[in-house]
N, C-alpha and C positions, 0 to 999 in steps of 0.2 A: 504493500500500500504506500509506504513512505520510506524512501531510502536516501541516505547521505553517502556520497561517494567521494572520499578524500577531499572533504570540504575545508577550506581555510578562509579565515576572515582576518585580514591585517589592516589596521587603520593607517591613515597618512602619517601619523606621528610615530609609526613603528610598533604600536601596541598590537600584540598578537592575541586576539580574543578567542579564536577557534583555530585549532592546529591539526590539520590533516584528519578530520573527523570522518569516520565511516560508521554508519549506524542504520539498522533496518527495523522498522516498526510494522508488525503484521496487522492485517485488517482486523478491526475490533479489539485491538490490544491497547491497554492503558500503560504507557511508559512514563515513569517519573524521572525528571532530571533534577538531581540534587547535588548541592555543593555550596561552598562558602560564597560570599559576595565577591563579584569580580572574576568568577571562574569561567564564564562564558556560556552558562546555561540559558540565560535570557536571550543573548545574542543568537544562539543556536535556534531558538524558537522563532525569533524575528526573521531569520533567514528563510523560514518556511513560507511566510506570507509576504516576503520581499519588502519588509520594512527595512531590512538590511540586505545588501547584495554580497555574495561571496567573492573573495579575491581569486579563488581557484576552486576547482572541483564542481560537482553538480548535485542537485537535489531532484529526485524523481517522485512524482505523485501519480500513483497508478501507472507507472512505467513511462510517464511523460515528463520531460525535463521542464521544470517550472520556469526556467529562463526564457522559454518560448511562449509563455502565457502572459498576457497583459496583466500588470499588477492589480488593477481594479477588478478585472474578471476573476483573477485568482483569489483575491480576498473575499469575493462574494461566494466562493466555494468552500471557504474555510471559516469555521466558527472561532471566535476569539474572545476570551474572557480574562479580564484583568481585575486587580483589587478594586473594590467598591463598584464593580460592574461597568464603570465608564458610561453611566446613563446621562441622557440630555435632561437637565433640570427643568426645562420649560415644556417638556412633553410628558403626557400622561404615561402611566405604566404600560397600558395597552399599546399606545403609539410607539413607545420605546421598543417594545418587544417586536413590533411589526417593522422596524426600521429597515432591516436587510430585505425583507419581502417587498417593501415599497421601492427600494433601489432596483430590485429585480423586476419591477413593473407589474407586480401582482395587482389585480383590481382591489380597491379598498375593502369591500365586504369580505372577499376571500382572505385578504391579509389579516384583517381583524379577527376573523373566525379562527385562523391558524394561530394567531398570537394568543387568543383566549385558550385554545387547547394546550399551548405550551405553558401558559401560566398555571393552568390546572395540573399539568404534569409535574411541575416543580412545587406543588402544594400551596399555590396562591389562588384563591377563588377569584376568577376574573370579575364576577359581579360585585365583589367587595373591593378588590385592589385595582382593577383595570382603570378606573377614573381618577385614581390618586396620582400624585406627583412624587418623584424620588425623595424630595425633602420630607415627605410625610411617612416614609418607610424607615424601619430599623436597618442597621447595617446588614444583618443577615437576610432581610427581605430584599434589599437592593441587590445583594449578590445572587439571589435566586432569579431575579429579573434578568440579570446579566447572563445567566446560564440559559434561561428561556429564550432570550434574544439570539444567543449563539446557536441554539438548536432549531430555531424556527424554520430556516431554509433547508433543513435536513442535510447539513454539510457532511462529506465523508470524513473530514478531519476536524478535530477540535483542539485548539491551542489554549492552554490555561496557564496564565502567568501569576503565580502566587495568589490565586483567587480568594483564598480564605485567610490570608495573612493579616487582614485589617480588622478582624472581629475578635471578640473575647473567646477564651478557650471553650466555654460551654456551647456557644453558638457555633464555633468552629467544628466541634465534634458533631453537632446536629447536621451541619452542612455537609460534612464528609459522609455521614450516614446516608443523607438524602442523595448525594451524588453517586454513591455506590449502588443505591437502589435504581437510580436513573440509568447508570451505565449497564447494569444487568438487563435492563429493559431495551435500551436503544443500541447498545454495543457499537459505540463510535470508536474510531481510531484516535487516541488522545495522547498528546504530549503535555505533560503537567509539570511545570517548574515550581520547585519549592526549595527552601533552605533547611527545612525541618525533616530530619531523617525519620522521625516517628510518623509524620504524614506520608512520606514517600513509601514507607513499609506498609502502612495501612491501605493505601490506595493502589499502588502499582502492581501490575502483573509482572513487570520487570523494572529494575531500577538502574539508571545510568549515574554512577558517581563520578562527578567531574573533578579533575585537578585543575591545573591552569590551562584551560582550553582543550584539554584531552580527557577522554574517558578512562578512568583508572580501573573500573569494573562495571560490567553490564550483565546482570544476572537476576533471577527471581529473588524476592525478598528473603526466603528461607536460606538460599545458597549464600547470598551476600552476608547475612548475619552469622551463618554457621561456618563459612570459610572465606573470610576476607582475603582478597588476592594480594594486597600489599599492606605494608605498615601504615601507609596513608589512609587506606580504606578502613583498616582496623581502628585507627585513631578517630576517624570521622564518625563511624557508626557507634563508637563508644565502648567502654569496658563493660557496660551492662547489656551488650548485644544478646546475651543469653536470655535476659528478661524480655527484650524486644522481640526475640524469636517466638516467645509464647503467643504473640498476637497473630502470627502467620502459620501456626501449627494447629491443625484441627484435631479434635477428639475423634478417635476412630473406635470401632467396636472392639478391636483387639486390645485396646487399652483398659478395658473394664474388668472389674471383679464381679463375681456372682454371689450375692449374699443369700441368706435364707429367705424364702418367699412363703408368705401365708396369704390365705384368702379371707375376705371380710366375714364369710360365714363360718370359718373354722372355730373350733372350740379353743378358747384362750389358754386353757390348761395344757392342751396338746401342743399348741404353738410354743408355749413357754418351755415345754420339755424338749422340743426340737431345737430351740435356740440354745438351751443348756448343753444338749448333746453335741452340737456343732461348735460350741465355744463362742458363739456370737452373742453380742450384747443387745442386738436389735434385729429386726426383720423388716423387709419391705412388704407392704400390704397391697395386694392387687384386688380389683373388683372381679365380678363374675365373668367379664370379657377379657381378663388378663391385662387390663390397663392399670396404670399406677393410681393408687388411691392415697397412700401415705406411708407411715411407718409405725412400728410399735416397739417399745423398749422391752427387754427381758425383765420380768419381775425380780425383785430382790430375792436372794436365797432364803428359803424357808417361808416365803410369803405365798399364801394360797390365792389363786385368782379364779374368778368365775365368769360366766358369760361368753359371748362371742368376741372375736377379734375386733369386730366393728365397734364394740363398746369401749375399747382401749386405744384404738388407732388415733394417730396424731397427723395433723396436716403436714404435707411435705413442702417445705419452703425452698429448699436448695435443690433445684433441678435445672437442666438445660437440654436443648435438642442436640442430637448427634450432628457432628460437623461444626459445632461451636469451637471457638479458639481456646487453647489452653489458658490464655490470659483471662478470658471470660470465666473459665472454670476456677482459676485461682482467685479471681476477684470475688466470686460467689462464696468460695470457702471462707475467705476473710470476712465477707459481709455477714454471713450467718454463723461464723465461728464453728464451721462444720468440718468434721473429719472425713466426710465423704459427701458426694453429691450424686443424685440420680441422673441418668442419661436416657433420653427418650427418642424414639423414632415415631413422630406423630404423638399418639397417646400410648404407644406400646413401650413398655419398660424393657430396657436392654441390659442394664447393669449399673454399677456404681463406679465412680472415679474417686480414687483416694489420693492423698498427697504423694505417696510412694509411686503409684501408677502414673501420676502426672509427670513426675521426674523421669520415670522410665520412658514415657512417650516423647519427652523432649530429647533425651539421649538417643533414642532410636531415630528420631527425625534427623538429628545432626549426622549420625553415622550413616543413615540411608543416603543422604546427599553425598557424603564423602565416598561411599562405595558405589553410588549410582544404582541402587536397588530400591525395592519397595520397603516400607517400614516393617512390614510383617516378616521380611526375610532377615532382619538384623538380629543377631544373637549378642546379647549384652553380657559382658563379664561382670562377675560379682564384685562390688566395691569392697575394699578391705575393711571398712568400718560399718558395714550393714548390708542389707539385701540390695539386689540390683534394682 
């Protein structure tokens, strides 16, 4: 979809912004460009829509050299989102969103209809927000309008230059979540510039870490965090890269333990006996369809219990769906002070994740990348001070 071939950008004063860059972005892929200020990541993005021109090399869009496309025509084919959205303050939200469509000579009713659809897509009700002006919106809302405007003409490529950098951390996380939802739906080819490695890891299918005008490493987030290619990359991603990797490592069924299971209709005395016999201090409670209902503690030794499990079952607060990140699982353990959390596939109970199994999953993920195998194929050696 988008390919850089030995692209260099040198300014008249001798400054080398981009140095012999070769990079390919697949259709529907979200690539984050990350690095410190002045490393060339924003210049690289501007070369794509010809806000900057390369000194040498070429850039291909769908196999076509963009040097042969008129800059205005090219920019109308590429969505562009910057900090604060870059909205026109004197135009309504609906008209801002329809800007590119109007430049493409869409008829006004069709342009406004499409703009309304895009506002709805980014979570802004056009009947509420369409007639407002940018000054009447929050920073997060303005940023959503900017994304809606960029998507309105259905461009094949979307360029995003630190789009969430000017909002507070809470709003930023919400915008990131919203954009991931949108990307799953529209599958655009995206170049996303950020200086924040956490954001790059969270959003990117692959991450290009820039040094001075050069890419030091270009890999999926898990590989980047598990096996930094250079000391520069290791320093940039940080000594806590193991913790960052939790956010890009999914919980898999093979990571789970199988606790004792009891049914709502079971006799509680029988359930207590089964827990004691297995050495478990609790059991997971399922309903008649095998779905998760809650949990029940093992009664204290010598204490008699009567009734059904349903009379003693407790609500299950700590649970998450299969495929959630290890970071989400770890956060839930901390939130509920839980020694384990239930993992579900829809409503179906699959097992529980414990801190030890979470650690195993992280180790397996790192080793799997290093060995280029699936996680299930990794055999862990026992640690000297405890279980694997």
